[in-house]
C-alpha positions, 0 to 999 in steps of 0.5 A: 718389194719395190714397185714400177714409178709408174706405179706413182703417178704423183712421184713420177711426175715430181722426179720429172719436174726436179730433172727439168731443173737439174737440165738447166743447171738450177738444182742445188747441191742440198735439197730439202725433200719436203713431203707429207707421211703416207704418200711414198716420200721414201721411194721418192727419196731413194729414186731421186738419189739414183738419178743424181747418180746414174752415170747415163743421166736417164733418171729411170728406175735403173738403166742398166749402168754400173752405177745403177746396178751397184745402187740396186744391189745396195753397194754403191760407193758413193751413196750413203745414207744416215737415219736414225739407229736402233733404240735411238730416236735422234740423229746424232753427231757422230753420224754427221761427222761421218757425213763429213769424211764421206764428202771428202772422200774421192767419188768413184763415179764422179757424183755422190749423194747423201740421203738423210732419212728424218732429217727432223731428227737430228739433235742440236749438235748434228743440225750444228755439224750439217751446217758447216757442211752445207756452208761449204759444198764439196765439188759433185755431191749432193746431200738430200736431207728427207723429212715428212715434218720439215718445220722442226727443222733448224731455219738456218738448216731450212735457209741453205737448202733448196725446198723440194716438195712432194705433193698429196696424189689426186683424188683419182689417182689415190682411188686408181691406186687403191683399186689396182691393190684389191681395196674396194671398202674400208671404214670411213675414217680410214678412207679419209686418211687414204686420200692423204696416206695412200700408202700408208693405208695399204701397208696398214691393211696388210699388216696385224695391226689393221684390226686393232686399229679398227677396234681402237675406232670402235672404242673411240665411237663408243657412246654409251657405258665403257670402262675408261680404265680398261680401254686405257690398259687394253690399247696402252699395249699398242704404239701409243704414237699409233693411237694418238695418230688415229685420234688426231684424224678422228677429231678431225673429221668430227670437228668437219661433222659437228654443227658449230663445234665449242672451242672444247673440241679445238682445245682437245685436238690441240693437246692430242697434237702437241703430245703427238709432236712430243712422241715424235720427238722421242718423248716416252710418257706412261701409255696408260695414264696418258691414255686414261686421262685422255679417254675421260676428257673425250667421252665426256666431250664426245657423248654430246654429239652425234657423228658417225666415222666407223662405218664402211663406204666404198673406195669409189666414193672417195672421187665423188 
């Protein structure tokens, strides 16, 4: 269910800034919508798409015009969404060629919007095909490239789009957002991540994965005897990219707590980050063997230091 934009003041503020650009006539027809994950970028991109299509130029979540009604029903004839297909890690050239066909069609409402979700997942052929369309804009047609990793887009793509960024909400906004959803206490690491990805955290808390993530944190915090092979086998059944994501967060916070961490910590963080990037690009390593190797290095390094990230803290402390 889509909540009111009023529940996301950081998104509402960004939409208002883009509206001002549109009103001033300085909004480009090819936009790169860049934001970190977990702060509502899907809602941001969807709201912007609806606003650009609105017949009354209201810049609201559904003003009641025919265009807004079509959008709400998911049947807008002038709106096209491109994203990775099932069982595919990339956006293919055939999907972008469909964009080209859509661009030249006659609009029913005067404006067309194409939203490419996770645009960094376009393969090289798809990216090159899109470049031709970006170089030759067609009438009142907006192409929105949504990305949580804009640096992975081709430089030529980035240079032909106008950058619009969605910033992380303030601490006060995050605390208010989480409190309104009944979140009062969290493990310290989750609370830290809430500051940069509150929506991601709310979704995690409501999912069946939350208990698994807590067990993963406890396993990383283990300082005494642990069977690395058993731990790797146990957690390899979960999504390895999620394990690595939270491991990166854990290491980053541990580095902040440790007094003068040595180079091994930064090298290990770089190794995790590189692996995570490869996973996002579609790599499919043997999860159990990968975790075995990393866990052996991790315990050898982390047992020498004292830090605590698994105990609970109250949400209100985030704003202190």
